[in-house]
C-alpha positions in Angstrom: 0.9 -6.1 13.4 4.6 -6.6 12.9 6.1 -5.9 9.5 9.5 -7.4 9.1 11.8 -6.3 6.2 14.8 -8.5 5.8 17.8 -7.9 3.6 15.9 -6.2 0.8 17.9 -5.1 -2.2 16.8 -3.3 -5.4 19.0 -2.1 -8.3 18.3 0.0 -11.4 20.9 -1.1 -13.8 24.3 -0.6 -12.1 22.9 1.6 -9.4 21.9 -0.1 -6.1 18.9 1.8 -4.7 18.7 -0.5 -1.7 21.5 -2.8 -0.5 20.5 -5.3 2.1 18.0 -3.2 4.0 16.4 -4.6 7.2 13.8 -2.9 9.3 11.0 -3.9 11.6 7.7 -1.9 12.0 5.4 -2.7 14.9 1.9 -1.6 15.8 1.5 2.1 16.3 5.2 2.9 15.6 6.1 6.3 14.2 9.3 5.7 12.2 11.4 8.3 10.4 13.7 7.4 7.5 16.0 10.3 6.9 18.3 10.8 4.0 19.2 13.0 1.0 17.4 12.8 -2.4 18.4 9.6 -4.2 19.5 7.7 -1.1 16.8 5.0 -1.6 14.1 6.2 0.8 11.2 6.4 -1.8 12.2 3.0 -3.3 11.9 1.4 0.2 8.4 2.8 0.5 7.3 1.8 -3.0 8.5 -1.8 -2.3 6.7 -1.9 1.0 3.5 -0.6 -0.6 3.8 -3.3 -3.3 4.3 -0.7 -6.2 7.7 -2.1 -7.0 9.3 -5.6 -6.5 12.5 -6.2 -4.6 15.3 -8.0 -6.4 16.0 -10.0 -3.2 15.1 -10.2 0.5 11.7 -10.7 2.1 8.9 -8.7 3.7 6.4 -10.3 6.0 3.5 -9.2 8.1 2.9 -11.1 11.3 5.4 -13.7 9.9 3.4 -14.2 6.7 4.4 -12.9 3.2 2.6 -9.6 2.3 -0.1 -9.9 -0.3 1.1 -9.2 -3.9 -1.7 -6.8 -4.8 -1.1 -3.4 -3.2 -4.7 -2.8 -2.3 -4.7 -6.0 -0.1 -1.7 -4.9 2.0 -3.6 -2.7 4.4 -1.3 0.2 3.5 -2.1 3.9 2.7 0.5 6.1 1.1 1.1 9.7 0.4 3.5 10.2 -2.5 5.9 13.1 -3.2 3.6 14.0 -6.0 0.1 14.1 -4.5 -1.2 11.8 -7.4 -4.8 13.0 -7.2 -7.5 12.0 -9.8 -8.3 15.1 -11.8 -11.6 13.7 -13.1 -12.9 13.5 -9.5 -13.7 16.3 -7.1 -11.6 16.8 -4.0 -14.4 15.4 -2.0 -14.4 12.2 -4.1 -10.7 11.9 -3.9 -10.7 12.0 -0.1 -13.6 9.6 0.2 -12.2 7.1 -2.3 -11.5 3.9 -0.2 -13.0 5.3 3.0 -14.6 2.4 4.9 -17.2 4.5 6.8 -20.6 3.0 6.1 -23.4 5.0 4.8 -23.1 7.8 2.2 -24.2 10.5 4.7 -21.8 9.3 7.4 -19.0 9.0 4.9 -19.5 12.5 3.6 -19.6 14.0 7.1 -16.4 12.2 7.9 -14.7 13.6 4.8 -16.0 17.1 5.6 -14.8 17.0 9.1 -11.3 15.7 8.1 -11.1 18.3 5.4 -12.1 21.1 7.8 -9.4 20.1 10.3 -6.8 20.3 7.4 -8.1 23.7 6.3 -9.3 22.4 2.9 -13.1 22.2 3.5 -13.8 25.0 1.0 -12.1 23.0 -1.7 -14.3 19.9 -1.6 -16.3 20.7 -4.7 -13.2 21.7 -6.8 -11.1 19.5 -9.0 -7.4 18.9 -8.2 -6.3 21.0 -11.2 -8.1 24.0 -9.6 -6.1 24.0 -6.3 -2.5 24.8 -5.3 0.3 22.4 -4.7 0.2 22.8 -1.0 -3.6 22.3 -1.0 -3.2 19.2 -3.2 -0.7 17.8 -0.6 -3.2 18.2 2.2 -5.9 16.5 0.0 -3.6 13.5 -0.5 -3.0 13.3 3.2 -6.7 13.4 3.9 -7.3 10.7 1.4 -4.7 8.4 3.0 -6.1 9.1 6.5 -9.7 8.4 5.4 -8.7 4.9 4.2 -8.1 4.0 7.9 -5.3 1.5 7.1 -3.1 0.0 9.8 0.1 1.3 8.1 0.5 4.8 6.7 3.5 5.7 4.5 4.4 9.3 4.1 6.9 10.2 1.3 8.0 13.8 2.0 4.3 14.4 2.8 4.9 17.6 4.8 7.3 19.3 2.3 6.4 22.6 0.6 4.0 23.5 3.4 4.6 26.7 5.4 5.5 26.2 9.0 2.0 27.0 10.4 0.2 24.7 7.9 2.8 22.0 8.5 2.2 22.0 12.3 -1.6 21.8 11.8 -1.2 19.0 9.2 1.2 17.0 11.5 -1.3 17.4 14.4 -4.1 16.1 12.3 -2.1 13.1 11.1 -1.1 12.3 14.8 -4.8 12.5 15.8 -6.2 10.3 13.1 -3.4 7.7 13.3 -3.2 7.6 17.1 -4.2 4.2 18.3 -5.0 2.9 14.9 -1.9 3.0 12.6 1.8 2.7 12.4 3.4 5.6 10.4 6.6 5.6 8.3 7.8 9.1 7.4 10.4 9.5 4.7 12.0 13.0 4.9 15.2 14.9 4.5 14.2 17.3 7.3 15.6 16.3 10.7 13.5 18.8 12.7 10.4 17.4 11.0 11.3 13.9 11.9 12.1 14.7 15.5 8.8 16.5 16.0 6.8 13.7 14.6 8.5 10.3 15.1 9.8 8.2 17.9 12.3 6.0 16.0 14.9 7.2 13.5 16.9 5.6 10.7 19.2 7.1 8.1 19.5 6.0 4.5 22.8 6.5 2.7 23.4 5.1 -0.7 20.9 2.3 -0.2 22.1 1.4 3.3 19.9 1.8 6.4 21.6 2.7 9.7 
């Protein structure tokens, strides 16, 4: 898989969130996009995921245009806001979209993943019954459980204490190793250096 982003621009009124951004993501890459809040990082991920449309430019996967419908793009994403479904249990949130065949096998996969992230005891709760840090780990578990070839992380490790962050990063490394490319958007350089191999910086819509 090679995703090629070429000269992508996006404006909100008179503000250019992205200005001619080009980036290539290859199989199993771990890419960090660093930058301050408002620099355009999240907009780039939303366009890549198909949640927003670019004003100009192109995005291809293996030289073919990406599918218009987000769920057909082979992408899993963790948002800044965990965006969990409150009407579903934590277990159901994590298992939603998981391709593991067989109800028993799928539930065991979800249980194991939750245990590694330290949230197994939360599986029967609803998202509104857990803390913000716990919800973030549930969102990460849900994205990993989808087993997609591209994982987008929008400040996914923020607001976690250092010990929990390390464990969570290790789990993401383990479950994405050999199966998925990862793009991490963050403002934390140490976080990026400990997790990624390739680094870009976003400043006022420009990627360097």
